[in-house]
N, C-alpha and C positions, 0 to 999 in steps of 0.2 A: 506494501500500498505505500503511494507516495505520502512523502514526510508531511505532517499536518491536516491530513485528510482521516476522519475517522470513521466507524461503520456509519454513522448516522448521517455522517457527510457523503459517503458512499450512495447511502438508502436516498437520500434527499437528488440526486443527481439523478439513480435510478428512474425515481419518479417524475422526474422533471424530463428524463428522455421520452417516457411513456406519453405525457401529456404537457407540456409547459405552459398550460393554462391552469395548470391547479393551481389553488389558494393558499394559503400559508397556512391555515386552518387545514385545510383536508391534508395537507403534508404531512403537518402536526400532528394530527391524528394518527395517520400511519406510522410515524418513526416515535410516537411517543414524547413530543414537546408541546408548547403554547407557541402560535402564530408569530409572538414578537421574536420567539428565540429563534423560529424557522425563518423569519426576514434577516434577522440580524446573520445567519450562518450562511443564507444566500447571497448577501450582500458582500462575506468576505470572501465566498468563493469567485463573486463578479471580480473583485478588487485585484484578486490574487492571480485573474486571468485563467480559472478552471473553469468557470461558463462564460463562453465567447460569446454568446448572443442570444436572442429565440428567434426562431424560425417558424414558417406556415409551410406546411407540406401541403401542394396541388395535385390536385387530380388532374394529372395532363390528357388523361383519355378524354375528359370532359370537356375540354378545349380542343379536341380533335386531334392531339398529339400522339397517336396511338402505336408510334412504333417506335422502340427503344432501340438506339444502336450507341456502337464504341467504336472510334476511329482513332488508332493506332500510329502514331506520325513519327516519322523520322523527319525533322525538319535541320537546315542547313545554319551553320554559325556567321552569318553576314550581316551586311547592314539592314537587313529587315527583321533580323531575328527578334531583336528585345521591343521594339515598335510593335511589330507581326504579334509578340504573344500578347502585349497589353491590349491590341484590338480583340484580338481571339476571346481574350478571357472578357471584355464586356459584351460579346454577341448576346443576346436572349438567346436565344436557342444553342448554347453552350450551357449545360446544365453542371457539369463540372470538367476541370482542364488539371492533370497531375503531370508534372514532372517525374519520368520513371529511371528505374536502371534496367539496365537490359538491351535489347536489340534496337527497340525504340526508345526515342526522346520523351513523347507524350503522349497521354491515354485520355481521348474527351468523350464524355457522356452526354449524348443528346436524345432529343425525344422530337420526332417528325410525322406530320400527318401523313406522308406518304414519301414514297422512294425520290420524287421531284423534290419536295421539300428537303429531304436529306442531300441529295445531289446540290440542292440552292448553297446549302450550307457548306459544303466541300467547296464549293468553288469559291464562297466569302472567303477562306480558310488560306486557300492557294493564291486569292487573290491580296491576302496580308503577310503570308510568309513562303518563303521559298523551300517546298516540299521536294523533298528527296524521294518519299516513298512512303505508301497512307495504304493500310486495311482497316476495310470498314466491317463490322461485326454486327449481324442485325439480331437485336435478341426472338428469340420464339419463344420465353416464357419465363416467368421469373418467379423463383422461388422465394427468395427474403429481398427486400430492399427500405432501405433506413434512411 
């Protein structure tokens, strides 16, 4: 367990991972603390950088984005590299962007409405960065997604 995190902190984090909208009172009831104590613990977790923020999970399929894909990318380290990465990371269709070790340089997660939508994203990526190689994997089924 990381220094400074006790079992109650871990329980609070687990509860917030499941539902970031839980009230301090609900969390307190689950971990055996009063709401003000939970508030203080959460504030300290935020201050220490353990809690980085709160997010919303959107049902992309409800927005017509039914195709999930991962794009493995090998990019040249030229003058387009750094500004290109910044531009790619700001594209609303790029859900996640990782620098990875191994055969590729980057791994991108995206959702698209159809293959043409996916191709449009790939074309935008190629417009921002010098792509030496890319491999696109389309997800057939999702067993776990957090």
